[in-house]
GUMI-731449 format. One record per residue (C-alpha): y, z, x; residue number from 0; residue in one letter. Coordinates in steps of 0.02 Angstrom, whole numbers, plus 32768, in hexadecimal, padded with zeros to 4 digits. Example, Ala and Ser with C-alpha at 12.3 -4.5 7.8 and 13.67 -1.06 7.14 Angstrom:
! residues 2
- 7F1F	8186	8267	0	A
- 7FCB	8165	82AC	1	S
! end
This chain:
! residues 687
- 4CE3	F45D	491B	0	M
- 4D6F	F4B6	4978	1	D
- 4D82	F56D	4947	2	E
- 4E3D	F557	492F	3	S
- 4E1B	F4CD	48B0	4	K
- 4D9F	F539	4851	5	S
- 4E2D	F5B6	4831	6	T
- 4EBB	F538	482B	7	A
- 4EF1	F558	4777	8	R
- 4EE8	F615	4777	9	F
- 4FA5	F622	4774	10	D
- 4FAC	F5C2	46CF	11	E
- 4F50	F651	467A	12	F
- 4F85	F704	465D	13	T
- 4F02	F78D	464B	14	T
- 4EF0	F7F1	45AA	15	I
- 4ED8	F8AC	45BA	16	D
- 4E5D	F8CA	452D	17	W
- 4E63	F987	4540	18	M
- 4F20	F98D	4531	19	A
- 4F1D	F90E	44A5	20	D
- 4E9F	F978	4445	21	T
- 4F0A	FA13	445C	22	A
- 4FA5	F9B8	441D	23	R
- 4F46	F970	4388	24	S
- 4F09	FA1D	4357	25	R
- 4FB9	FA63	4363	26	A
- 4FFE	F9D5	42F8	27	W
- 4F70	F9EB	427C	28	H
- 4F95	FAA5	426E	29	K
- 504D	FA80	4255	30	E
- 5024	FA00	41CF	31	E
- 4FB5	FA7D	4176	32	Q
- 5042	FAFB	4174	33	Q
- 50BB	FA79	4130	34	Q
- 5046	FA33	40AC	35	T
- 4FEB	FAD0	4074	36	Q
- 5062	FADE	3FE0	37	R
- 5045	FA2A	3FA5	38	T
- 4F9C	F9DD	3F83	39	W
- 4FDE	F92C	3F99	40	W
- 5015	F952	404B	41	G
- 4F67	F98D	407B	42	A
- 4F1A	F8F8	4021	43	A
- 4F8B	F87F	407C	44	Y
- 4F5E	F8CA	4126	45	A
- 4EA5	F8BD	4101	46	G
- 4EA7	F80E	40B4	47	I
- 4F17	F7B9	4134	48	T
- 4E93	F79A	41BD	49	P
- 4E16	F757	413E	50	W
- 4E9B	F6EA	40EC	51	A
- 4ECE	F6A2	4194	52	V
- 4E1D	F66E	41C3	53	V
- 4E03	F62C	4112	54	G
- 4E9F	F5C0	4115	55	V
- 4E74	F587	41C5	56	S
- 4DC7	F551	418B	57	G
- 4E0C	F4EB	40FB	58	V
- 4E8D	F496	416B	59	V
- 4E09	F470	41EF	60	I
- 4D9B	F41E	416C	61	G
- 4E29	F3B4	4127	62	V
- 4E63	F37B	41D4	63	I
- 4DB0	F350	4207	64	T
- 4D9A	F2E8	4169	65	A
- 4E3A	F288	418C	66	L
- 4E07	F26B	4241	67	I
- 4D5E	F22A	4207	68	S
- 4DAE	F1B0	418C	69	I
- 4E2A	F16D	420B	70	V
- 4DA5	F162	4294	71	T
- 4D30	F0FC	4226	72	E
- 4DBF	F087	41F6	73	W
- 4DF2	F06D	42AC	74	L
- 4D3E	F04D	42E0	75	S
- 4D29	EFCA	4257	76	D
- 4DD0	EF7B	427F	77	M
- 4D8C	EF3F	4326	78	K
- 4D08	EEDA	42C9	79	L
- 4D6D	EE92	423A	80	G
- 4DE3	EEAC	41A8	81	V
- 4DD3	EEC2	40ED	82	C
- 4E18	EE36	4081	83	A
- 4E47	EEB2	3FF8	84	H
- 4EB5	EF17	406E	85	G
- 4EC3	EF31	4129	86	W
- 4EC2	EFEE	4110	87	W
- 4E0F	EFEE	40CD	88	L
- 4D7C	F009	4141	89	N
- 4CDB	EFA9	412B	90	R
- 4C86	F02A	40BE	91	K
- 4D18	F03B	4045	92	F
- 4D31	EF7F	4045	93	C
- 4C7B	EF5E	4019	94	C
- 4C51	EFF8	3FB3	95	W
- 4C05	EF8C	3F28	96	Q
- 4B8B	EF38	3FA0	97	H
- 4AED	EF7C	3FEE	98	D
- 4B18	EF34	4099	99	S
- 4BB3	EEF4	40EF	100	A
- 4B5D	EE50	4117	101	E
- 4B59	EE24	405E	102	A
- 4C10	EE52	4047	103	C
- 4C85	EDBB	4044	104	A
- 4D20	EE2A	4042	105	A
- 4CFD	EE69	40F2	106	W
- 4D2D	EDE5	4170	107	R
- 4D0F	EDE3	422A	108	T
- 4DA8	EDB9	4291	109	W
- 4D74	ED05	42B3	110	D
- 4D58	ECE0	41FA	111	S
- 4DFC	ED36	41CE	112	A
- 4E51	ECBE	4249	113	M
- 4DF9	EC27	4200	114	G
- 4D85	EC07	4293	115	V
- 4CD1	EC2E	42BF	116	Q
- 4CD0	EC6F	4370	117	S
- 4C71	ECFB	43C5	118	A
- 4CF7	ECFC	444C	119	V
- 4D7C	ED2A	43CB	120	V
- 4D10	EDB8	4388	121	R
- 4CF1	EDF9	4438	122	W
- 4DA9	EDEA	4469	123	T
- 4DE8	EE48	43D1	124	M
- 4D63	EED0	43E8	125	F
- 4D95	EEED	449C	126	V
- 4E51	EED7	4485	127	A
- 4E62	EF4E	43F1	128	L
- 4DF7	EFD2	4446	129	G
- 4E62	EFC7	44E2	130	T
- 4F04	EFD7	4480	131	V
- 4EC2	F070	4423	132	M
- 4E8D	F0C7	44C3	133	A
- 4F31	F0A1	451C	134	A
- 4F96	F0DB	4485	135	T
- 4F33	F17D	447E	136	C
- 4F4B	F1A2	4537	137	A
- 5005	F17C	452C	138	Q
- 501E	F1F0	4496	139	L
- 4FBF	F27C	44ED	140	V
- 5020	F267	458F	141	R
- 50C9	F262	4535	142	S
- 50B5	F2EE	44B7	143	Y
- 5024	F361	44E2	144	A
- 4FCB	F34C	458A	145	P
- 4F65	F3E8	4560	146	L
- 4F10	F385	44D5	147	A
- 4EB1	F31A	4553	148	A
- 4DF9	F33C	4571	149	G
- 4D86	F3A2	4503	150	S
- 4DDF	F449	4515	151	G
- 4D3B	F4AC	4516	152	L
- 4D4E	F4F0	45C9	153	P
- 4DFC	F530	45A1	154	E
- 4DC1	F57A	44FC	155	I
- 4D38	F5D9	4558	156	K
- 4DBA	F61F	45D1	157	A
- 4E2F	F651	4542	158	I
- 4DA5	F6A8	44E0	159	L
- 4D72	F6FC	4584	160	G
- 4E16	F75C	458A	161	G
- 4E9A	F6E8	45D0	162	F
- 4F34	F699	4583	163	V
- 4F6B	F5E6	45A3	164	M
- 5019	F5C6	455E	165	D
- 5029	F530	44EB	166	G
- 4F71	F500	44E9	167	F
- 4F58	F536	4433	168	L
- 4FFF	F4FA	43F3	169	G
- 5036	F47E	436E	170	A
- 5050	F3E9	43E3	171	W
- 4FA1	F3F2	442D	172	P
- 4F5F	F3FE	437A	173	L
- 4FBE	F363	4343	174	A
- 4F91	F2FC	43DC	175	M
- 4EDC	F337	43DA	176	K
- 4ECB	F2FD	4326	177	S
- 4F23	F256	4338	178	V
- 4EDF	F233	43E6	179	G
- 4E2E	F25D	43B3	180	L
- 4E2A	F1D6	432E	181	A
- 4E72	F157	43A8	182	L
- 4DFE	F186	4437	183	A
- 4D5E	F181	43D1	184	V
- 4D96	F0E5	4372	185	G
- 4DBB	F08B	4415	186	S
- 4D03	F087	4441	187	G
- 4D0B	F0F9	44D8	188	L
- 4C69	F158	44F3	189	S
- 4CB8	F1FB	44B8	190	V
- 4C9B	F268	4420	191	G
- 4D09	F2CF	43AF	192	K
- 4C9C	F36A	43A7	193	E
- 4CDA	F3C5	4443	194	G
- 4D92	F3A1	441E	195	P
- 4D72	F3D8	436A	196	A
- 4D59	F487	43B1	197	V
- 4E02	F47F	4409	198	H
- 4E51	F439	436B	199	M
- 4E06	F4C6	4304	200	G
- 4E44	F54A	437D	201	C
- 4EF3	F4FF	4376	202	C
- 4EF0	F509	42B8	203	V
- 4EBB	F5BF	42BC	204	G
- 4F3D	F5EC	433D	205	S
- 4FCB	F592	42E3	206	V
- 4F9F	F5E5	423D	207	V
- 4F8A	F692	428B	208	A
- 5030	F686	42E7	209	Q
- 5087	F68D	423D	210	R
- 504C	F741	4228	211	F
- 509B	F7C3	4299	212	G
- 500D	F841	428F	213	R
- 4F96	F7BC	42D2	214	L
- 500E	F76D	434E	215	R
- 502D	F810	43AA	216	R
- 4F73	F83A	43BB	217	S
- 4F0D	F7D8	443B	218	A
- 4E6B	F817	43EF	219	A
- 4E9C	F7DB	4341	220	A
- 4ECF	F732	4387	221	M
- 4E29	F723	43E1	222	R
- 4DCC	F744	433F	223	E
- 4E2C	F6B9	42E8	224	V
- 4E14	F63F	4378	225	V
- 4D5A	F666	4382	226	T
- 4D45	F64B	42C7	227	A
- 4DA7	F5A8	42D1	228	S
- 4D3B	F56C	4361	229	A
- 4CA0	F58C	42F9	230	A
- 4CEE	F529	426A	231	A
- 4D15	F499	42E2	232	G
- 4C5F	F48B	4313	233	V
- 4C29	F4A1	425E	234	A
- 4C8D	F40D	421C	235	V
- 4C63	F3A2	42B4	236	A
- 4BA8	F3AD	4290	237	F
- 4BA7	F3E0	41DA	238	G
- 4B50	F480	4210	239	A
- 4BAC	F521	41E2	240	P
- 4B26	F598	4222	241	I
- 4B10	F531	42C1	242	G
- 4BCC	F539	42DC	243	G
- 4BCC	F5F6	42D6	244	V
- 4B37	F5FF	434C	245	L
- 4B8A	F584	43C3	246	F
- 4C24	F5F2	43CC	247	A
- 4BB3	F688	43EC	248	L
- 4B46	F633	446F	249	E
- 4BBE	F5C4	44D0	250	D
- 4C73	F5F3	44B1	251	L
- 4C93	F6AB	4497	252	S
- 4C60	F72F	4516	253	T
- 4C7B	F7B9	4496	254	R
- 4C57	F7A3	43DC	255	L
- 4C66	F83D	436F	256	A
- 4C10	F845	42C6	257	R
- 4CB8	F836	426E	258	R
- 4CDE	F798	42D0	259	T
- 4C33	F754	42A2	260	L
- 4C56	F769	41E9	261	W
- 4D02	F719	41F8	262	R
- 4CB9	F689	425A	263	S
- 4C39	F670	41D1	264	F
- 4CC1	F66D	414B	265	L
- 4D2E	F5F4	41AD	266	C
- 4C9B	F57F	41CF	267	A
- 4C65	F587	4119	268	L
- 4D10	F55C	40D3	269	L
- 4D29	F4D1	4153	270	A
- 4C83	F484	4124	271	T
- 4CA5	F493	4069	272	V
- 4D50	F440	4080	273	S
- 4D02	F3B2	40E1	274	L
- 4C7A	F39E	405C	275	Q
- 4CFE	F39B	3FD2	276	A
- 4D60	F30F	4025	277	M
- 4CBF	F2AB	4044	278	D
- 4D0D	F239	40C9	279	P
- 4C76	F1C4	40D4	280	F
- 4C57	F1AF	4019	281	W
- 4BA1	F1E0	4036	282	T
- 4BA3	F299	4009	283	G
- 4B77	F2BD	40BF	284	K
- 4BDF	F328	4134	285	L
- 4BBF	F2B5	41C8	286	V
- 4B83	F201	41D9	287	L
- 4AE1	F232	4230	288	F
- 4AA2	F2AF	41B0	289	Q
- 49F0	F283	4179	290	T
- 4948	F2CA	413F	291	A
- 4890	F2B4	416F	292	Y
- 4808	F2C5	40EA	293	P
- 4776	F2B6	4165	294	R
- 4730	F33B	41D7	295	D
- 470D	F32C	4292	296	W
- 4662	F32C	42E4	297	R
- 4625	F393	4376	298	F
- 45F6	F2F6	43DA	299	V
- 46AF	F2C9	43E0	300	E
- 46DE	F361	4449	301	L
- 46C9	F302	44EF	302	P
- 4747	F282	44B2	303	F
- 47BB	F30E	447A	304	F
- 47AE	F35F	4525	305	A
- 47DC	F2B8	4573	306	L
- 487A	F2B7	4509	307	L
- 48A2	F366	4547	308	G
- 488D	F32E	45FC	309	V
- 4901	F29B	45DC	310	F
- 4983	F30C	458B	311	G
- 4982	F382	461F	312	G
- 498A	F2F8	46A1	313	V
- 4A11	F29B	4642	314	Y
- 4A77	F339	4625	315	G
- 4A70	F375	46D9	316	G
- 4A8F	F2C8	4721	317	T
- 4B1D	F2A7	46A7	318	C
- 4B73	F34A	46D5	319	V
- 4B61	F32B	4790	320	R
- 4BA0	F278	4787	321	L
- 4C2E	F2A6	4712	322	N
- 4C68	F32B	478E	323	L
- 4C71	F2A5	4815	324	H
- 4CD5	F236	479F	325	V
- 4D49	F2C8	4777	326	A
- 4D6B	F2E7	482F	327	R
- 4D8F	F22F	4849	328	F
- 4E01	F231	47B1	329	R
- 4E5F	F2C7	47F4	330	R
- 4E7A	F279	48A0	331	R
- 4EA5	F1C6	4870	332	H
- 4ECB	F1B8	47B5	333	L
- 4F32	F254	4790	334	R
- 4FCF	F1ED	476A	335	D
- 4F77	F158	471B	336	H
- 4F29	F1A4	467F	337	G
- 4F63	F11B	4609	338	V
- 4F26	F08F	467A	339	M
- 4E80	F0E7	4694	340	E
- 4E61	F0FA	45D9	341	A
- 4E8E	F044	45BA	342	A
- 4E1C	F003	4644	343	V
- 4D8C	F071	460A	344	L
- 4DA0	F035	4557	345	A
- 4DAA	EF80	458F	346	L
- 4D0E	EF8D	45FB	347	A
- 4CAF	EFF1	4578	348	T
- 4CDB	EF78	44ED	349	G
- 4CB2	EEDE	4555	350	A
- 4C03	EF20	457D	351	V
- 4BDF	EF7D	44DB	352	A
- 4BFF	EEE6	446C	353	Y
- 4B69	EE8E	44B5	354	A
- 4AF3	EF13	4472	355	N
- 4AD9	EF20	43B6	356	R
- 4ACC	EFDD	43BE	357	F
- 4B5C	F009	4432	358	T
- 4BCF	EF97	43CE	359	R
- 4BCA	F017	4342	360	R
- 4C27	F0BB	432E	361	D
- 4BBC	F144	437C	362	M
- 4BB6	F1AB	42DE	363	G
- 4B7B	F115	427C	364	E
- 4AFF	F0E9	4306	365	L
- 4AB8	F199	4304	366	L
- 4AA2	F18D	4248	367	G
- 4A3F	F0ED	4260	368	E
- 49D7	F12F	42F0	369	L
- 49A8	F1CC	4290	370	L
- 497C	F16D	41F2	371	Q
- 48C7	F14E	41C8	372	E
- 4895	F099	41AA	373	C
- 4860	F072	40F9	374	K
- 482D	EFD5	409F	375	D
- 48BD	EF5D	4087	376	G
- 4932	EFAF	4105	377	M
- 49A0	EF2A	4156	378	P
- 49DA	EF7E	41F6	379	H
- 49A1	EF42	42A1	380	A
- 493A	EFDB	42CC	381	L
- 48BA	EFB0	4247	382	C
- 488F	EF0C	429D	383	T
- 4822	EF04	4336	384	Q
- 4876	EE6F	4387	385	H
- 48CC	EEA6	4427	386	G
- 48F8	EF52	43E3	387	V
- 48AF	EFAB	447B	388	G
- 491B	EF50	44FA	389	W
- 49B4	EF64	448B	390	A
- 4996	F020	4480	391	L
- 497E	F02D	453C	392	L
- 4A1E	EFCC	4558	393	G
- 4A7C	F03B	44DE	394	A
- 4A3D	F0D5	4538	395	T
- 4A78	F096	45E2	396	V
- 4B20	F056	45A2	397	I
- 4B4A	F0F7	4548	398	R
- 4B11	F164	45D8	399	A
- 4B7D	F108	4656	400	V
- 4C10	F103	45DD	401	G
- 4C03	F1BD	45BB	402	T
- 4C00	F1EB	4673	403	V
- 4C9D	F183	4692	404	L
- 4CFF	F1A9	45F4	405	A
- 4CE5	F264	45DB	406	Y
- 4D79	F2BD	4625	407	G
- 4DF6	F22D	4621	408	C
- 4EA5	F24F	45E0	409	R
- 4E7A	F240	4528	410	V
- 4E29	F2BD	44B0	411	P
- 4D71	F2A8	44D6	412	C
- 4CCE	F301	44B4	413	G
- 4C1F	F2EC	44F8	414	I
- 4BB1	F330	446C	415	F
- 4B99	F296	43FE	416	V
- 4B93	F21A	4490	417	P
- 4B06	F283	44D9	418	S
- 4AB0	F28B	4431	419	M
- 4ABF	F1CD	4420	420	A
- 4A75	F1B5	44CE	421	I
- 49E6	F22C	44A9	422	G
- 49C8	F1DE	43FE	423	A
- 49C3	F12E	4449	424	S
- 4943	F162	44CA	425	F
- 48E3	F1C8	444A	426	G
- 48DC	F136	43D3	427	R
- 489C	F0CA	4461	428	L
- 4812	F147	4487	429	V
- 47E9	F14F	43CE	430	G
- 47DC	F092	43C2	431	V
- 4769	F090	4459	432	L
- 46FE	F11E	4413	433	A
- 46F3	F0C5	436B	434	Q
- 46C4	F022	43C0	435	S
- 4641	F07E	4426	436	L
- 45F5	F0CC	438B	437	Q
- 45F2	F027	432E	438	Q
- 45A4	EFCC	43C2	439	T
- 4523	F052	43EA	440	H
- 44FF	F0B0	4347	441	P
- 4452	F0E4	4384	442	T
- 4492	F14B	4417	443	W
- 4465	F203	440C	444	R
- 451B	F23A	4408	445	M
- 4534	F1D2	436A	446	F
- 448E	F200	4318	447	A
- 44E2	F26F	4295	448	H
- 4559	F1E7	425B	449	C
- 4537	F1A6	41AC	450	A
- 451B	F0EA	41AC	451	P
- 4583	F0CB	410F	452	D
- 4621	F12B	413F	453	S
- 4699	F12B	41D4	454	P
- 4663	F1A1	425D	455	C
- 46FC	F19A	42D0	456	V
- 47AE	F19F	428D	457	T
- 4826	F15D	4312	458	P
- 48BC	F1AA	42BA	459	A
- 487B	F259	42DE	460	T
- 4871	F22E	4396	461	Y
- 4928	F1FA	438F	462	A
- 4950	F2A0	433C	463	F
- 48F6	F304	43C4	464	L
- 493F	F299	444E	465	G
- 49EE	F2BE	440D	466	A
- 49CA	F379	4411	467	A
- 4983	F36E	44C1	468	A
- 4A18	F30D	4507	469	A
- 4A96	F381	44B5	470	M
- 4A3E	F419	44FD	471	C
- 4A31	F3C7	45A7	472	G
- 4AED	F3B0	45B0	473	V
- 4B29	F452	4560	474	T
- 4A97	F4C7	458D	475	K
- 4AA5	F50E	44DD	476	V
- 49FB	F530	448E	477	T
- 49F8	F597	43EE	478	V
- 4A94	F548	43A4	479	A
- 4A52	F498	43C7	480	V
- 49AE	F4BD	436B	481	V
- 4A0D	F502	42D4	482	V
- 4A89	F472	42D3	483	I
- 49FE	F3F1	42D6	484	M
- 49A4	F44D	424A	485	Y
- 4A41	F450	41E0	486	E
- 4A59	F396	41FE	487	L
- 49AC	F36A	41BD	488	T
- 496C	F3FC	4158	489	G
- 48C4	F3DC	41AA	490	A
- 487F	F48B	41BA	491	L
- 47D9	F448	41F9	492	S
- 4831	F3FC	4290	493	F
- 487A	F4A1	42CE	494	V
- 47E6	F4BC	4344	495	V
- 47F0	F40E	4395	496	P
- 48AC	F424	43A5	497	T
- 4894	F4CA	43FD	498	M
- 4815	F479	4472	499	V
- 4887	F3EA	44A7	500	V
- 491E	F45D	44B6	501	V
- 48C3	F4D8	4525	502	M
- 487C	F44D	4593	503	V
- 4929	F3FE	459F	504	A
- 4977	F4A6	45CE	505	R
- 48F7	F4CA	4657	506	V
- 4900	F41B	46A1	507	V
- 49BE	F417	4692	508	G
- 49D0	F4BD	46ED	509	D
- 4967	F476	477A	510	A
- 49E1	F3E5	478B	511	V
- 4A85	F445	477A	512	V
- 4AAC	F4FA	4750	513	E
- 4B15	F510	46B4	514	G
- 4B50	F496	4631	515	G
- 4BDF	F41C	463B	516	V
- 4C5E	F49C	45FD	517	S
- 4C2D	F51D	4681	518	E
- 4C36	F49B	470A	519	Q
- 4CE2	F460	46D0	520	L
- 4D1E	F514	46CF	521	V
- 4CF9	F519	4789	522	L
- 4D37	F46A	47AE	523	L
- 4DDC	F483	4753	524	N
- 4DF9	F52F	479F	525	G
- 4DF9	F58F	46FB	526	L
- 4DE3	F64C	46F4	527	P
- 4D47	F684	4697	528	L
- 4CED	F727	46B9	529	L
- 4C4F	F748	4654	530	D
- 4BA9	F7A2	4661	531	D
- 4B61	F71D	46D5	532	A
- 4BDE	F752	4759	533	D
- 4B91	F800	475E	534	I
- 4AF3	F7B3	47A6	535	D
- 4B5B	F743	4819	536	A
- 4BB6	F7D9	4864	537	V
- 4B15	F83E	4873	538	S
- 4AD1	F7B9	48E8	539	Q
- 4B65	F7C4	495F	540	L
- 4B71	F839	49F5	541	S
- 4BEB	F85B	4A81	542	V
- 4B66	F845	4B05	543	E
- 4ABA	F7F4	4B00	544	P
- 4A3A	F874	4ACA	545	G
- 4AB7	F8EA	4A7C	546	R
- 4A81	F919	49CD	547	A
- 4B21	F917	4967	548	R
- 4BD2	F8DA	4975	549	L
- 4C4E	F96B	4961	550	P
- 4CEF	F960	48FF	551	V
- 4D4F	F97E	49A1	552	A
- 4D15	F8D4	49E1	553	A
- 4D66	F871	4955	554	I
- 4DF9	F8DE	4920	555	M
- 4EAF	F8B8	4945	556	R
- 4EE8	F93C	49C4	557	P
- 4F7A	F9AB	4998	558	V
- 4FE6	F959	4A1D	559	D
- 4FE2	F8BA	49B5	560	D
- 500A	F913	4912	561	V
- 50B7	F939	48CD	562	V
- 50B7	F9F4	48A4	563	V
- 5140	FA5F	485A	564	L
- 5164	FB16	487F	565	P
- 5172	FB84	47E6	566	L
- 5222	FBC7	4803	567	A
- 5263	FB91	48AC	568	A
- 52AB	FAE3	4892	569	L
- 5361	FAB7	4880	570	S
- 5397	FA36	4801	571	R
- 53B5	F9B6	4889	572	A
- 5309	F9D2	48D6	573	A
- 52B5	F9C8	482C	574	L
- 5312	F927	4805	575	D
- 52D7	F8DE	48AA	576	A
- 5221	F908	4883	577	R
- 5231	F8C3	47D3	578	L
- 5278	F821	4818	579	D
- 51EA	F817	4895	580	D
- 516C	F836	480B	581	A
- 51B9	F7AC	47A1	582	A
- 51A9	F72F	4830	583	R
- 50F0	F758	4845	584	H
- 50CA	F766	478A	585	D
- 509D	F81F	4797	586	V
- 507F	F86B	46EC	587	R
- 5075	F922	471C	588	G
- 5082	F9A3	47A6	589	F
- 5018	FA34	47E2	590	P
- 5089	FACC	47E1	591	V
- 5076	FB4A	486F	592	V
- 50C9	FBEF	4899	593	D
- 5120	FBA3	4931	594	N
- 5111	FB0E	49A6	595	D
- 50C3	FB76	4A31	596	H
- 5037	FBDB	49E2	597	D
- 500D	FB56	495F	598	L
- 4FC3	FBD8	48EB	599	R
- 4F9F	FB7B	4849	600	L
- 4FFF	FBB5	47B0	601	V
- 4FDB	FB28	4735	602	G
- 5001	FA73	470B	603	Y
- 509B	FA26	46BC	604	A
- 50B0	F978	4674	605	S
- 5141	F90B	46AA	606	T
- 518A	F910	45FB	607	E
- 5187	F9CE	45F6	608	A
- 51DA	F9DB	46A0	609	V
- 5261	F95F	466C	610	A
- 5285	F9C6	45CF	611	C
- 5297	FA66	4636	612	V
- 530A	FA0B	46AF	613	R
- 5375	F9CC	461F	614	A
- 5387	FA7C	45D8	615	R
- 53B5	FABF	4684	616	A
- 5446	FA45	468F	617	A
- 54AB	FAB1	4616	618	G
- 5494	FB52	4678	619	T
- 54F0	FB99	470E	620	S
- 5456	FBBC	4779	621	T
- 5421	FB3B	47FA	622	D
- 536A	FB6F	4805	623	V
- 52F8	FB27	477E	624	V
- 5264	FB8C	473D	625	S
- 51CF	FB27	46FF	626	L
- 517C	FBB3	469D	627	T
- 51A2	FB60	45F6	628	D
- 515E	FAB9	4636	629	A
- 50AF	FAF9	4659	630	L
- 5029	FAB0	45EB	631	G
- 4F78	FAEB	45C2	632	P
- 4F0F	FB26	4654	633	S
- 4ED3	FA8E	46B8	634	P
- 4E1E	FA6D	46E6	635	V
- 4DFC	FAAD	4796	636	T
- 4D65	FA99	4807	637	V
- 4D34	FACF	48B6	638	R
- 4D31	FA53	4947	639	P
- 4C75	FA63	4963	640	H
- 4C48	FA3B	48AF	641	M
- 4BDD	F99B	48A3	642	P
- 4C47	F905	4879	643	A
- 4BD3	F8CF	47EC	644	E
- 4BFA	F974	4794	645	T
- 4CB2	F94A	479A	646	A
- 4C8D	F89C	4755	647	V
- 4C2A	F8EB	46C9	648	E
- 4CC0	F959	46A1	649	I
- 4D2B	F8BD	4695	650	F
- 4CAD	F866	4624	651	C
- 4C88	F8F9	45B1	652	K
- 4D2E	F956	45A8	653	L
- 4DA7	F8C9	45D0	654	G
- 4E31	F91D	4638	655	P
- 4EAD	F8AC	4690	656	R
- 4E92	F908	4733	657	L
- 4E34	F999	4782	658	I
- 4E89	FA10	47FC	659	L
- 4E26	FA44	4895	660	V
- 4E43	FAF6	48D1	661	T
- 4DFF	FB5B	4963	662	A
- 4D66	FBC7	494F	663	E
- 4DD4	FC58	491C	664	D
- 4E0D	FBF1	4886	665	G
- 4EC5	FC0B	48AF	666	A
- 4F03	FB94	4935	667	H
- 4F1A	FADC	490A	668	L
- 4EBE	FA62	497C	669	L
- 4ED2	F9BF	491D	670	G
- 4EB0	F965	487B	671	L
- 4E3A	F8E2	4836	672	L
- 4E5A	F85E	47B0	673	T
- 4DE9	F7E4	4758	674	R
- 4E37	F755	47B9	675	K
- 4E15	F7B1	485D	676	D
- 4D5D	F7BD	482F	677	V
- 4D55	F704	4801	678	L
- 4DAC	F6D1	48A2	679	R
- 4D2C	F732	4908	680	H
- 4C98	F6EB	48A8	681	I
- 4CD3	F638	48B8	682	R
- 4D03	F64E	496E	683	A
- 4C55	F691	4993	684	A
- 4C09	F5FC	4939	685	A
- 4C5E	F587	49B4	686	H
! end
């Protein structure tokens, strides 16, 4: 990857100065206390507002997710047929009085609804409707909210890392993410709604918080709301409120204070309760693939579990690598053909997927079937032994290829549930083979502890563990995946096997590709993200081979390339010229020195403060403008020989927008360093 491409979108983001934002927030809080100290309701309002915002956001996220689930299920069923009682009813609502859709006369396949019996008609309608849905989704996204395309997780990571992307968390991306998500998943593309649900949740939190001035003007408060909303998005996607909070902690946010943790917990809880109250599937379950396992696992099954972990790691690493190649091809050749690409992908996916009885189904419904234990009298195909192995292998291959090609196209798309479906298909296949092996050779030593009158191997548990392994292999998330899978099943006894497969998948996946799909897309899409991992990356760099540490002087921006302002030696015209130059280069502040020759550092002034001083000077008779009133809090300064990793740690821990580099005497300005400068150097060194 070219270094310029790995930083291509830096200009779309502005950097938050967490130190300055904290100082402003404290000043506003002190002012509010002085204004409200006479009234108890003023103090109560100030304290309740952040909690009310995350609470309302959680409820709205739960309601929107329920509506998306209802519409998605209806669109998925529409490709297979129509209800005679009303076209607006999906198969489950149409046949709610029947145990199975096959025994329901009110549900008609498209050929029977047209008065013919033809597999060609069923195949044609399945493919055609899926193609129309995908094309419609891509067209809506392109016309109204291009930022709603993709999963949104890489951008969310950058935003929570201290950068602002205008419009990404607005109302239009929220609307198109919600509508487009139902169309994209219903079309049959190998995409999921779980990743985009995080973006949708963050949009809800941002839109709600923007209605309150005390939150809107504080970047830290907004980050708390967005983090809590992201946790709620994961919670409703998997029906796992605790897993959602842990996912936000482990994968999304680089800084999570205890207060943010509690607000994330509240937001995830209320979102889950709202989803449960609406009961979109009429089953009492939060998601279609929620299940339970009454049996325990046996120690002799650990080799099979380890095999599932190896598969999850290999699949995850290979999927990420191949998807990056597809993304580069898409960027070079399909940038202006997003609608056509989505339509062709949906057409090809539908044409191939219809031939397999498992890939023909909605992925959430398929996961529910794969994770369900076979019992006496169960009608579904997994409980028969005729050709189920080949069908599962075919479903694994079809979904894997479809996911590699579809993830990242110009529709809202996630990769979590497709990966889980792929892992569950392979896991179920391994479980069927292990069960067949035990039934064929019950006297083998490894099966000696199996009771002859009860099942020894439960294929559904292998599907469950395979889903966890594949999800970890793609995302490289470990603790949150274990908790999410536990919340899905309630199988406390399977926590240890889940940890085993997740750890094996993580180790194998790291050997194939470093970092999960979100981290790789951050680099591919040129997004700014500086976290603790970059401290180690910088510590391994050096100016010359064999030199121990890279100094700040090697990566700083020299003073000759920096716009500086003298404290009291600029005329109005000269100041206007420098302000105009700063506006052209998107400069947000200036180091202030005593004069342009000595460059003795006085302080730092933001562009807004300098503009205010200039406006006040317009009404005076003097031509020289003094910037004393524009100086802000003392900036962070370092010496040029300080190790670069120490400067990166300052950025990560304290969060300043920039660091000024002064001479050893601490007085003369030599240059400055920003987070983007550090990232440019790291990514340039990597290439």
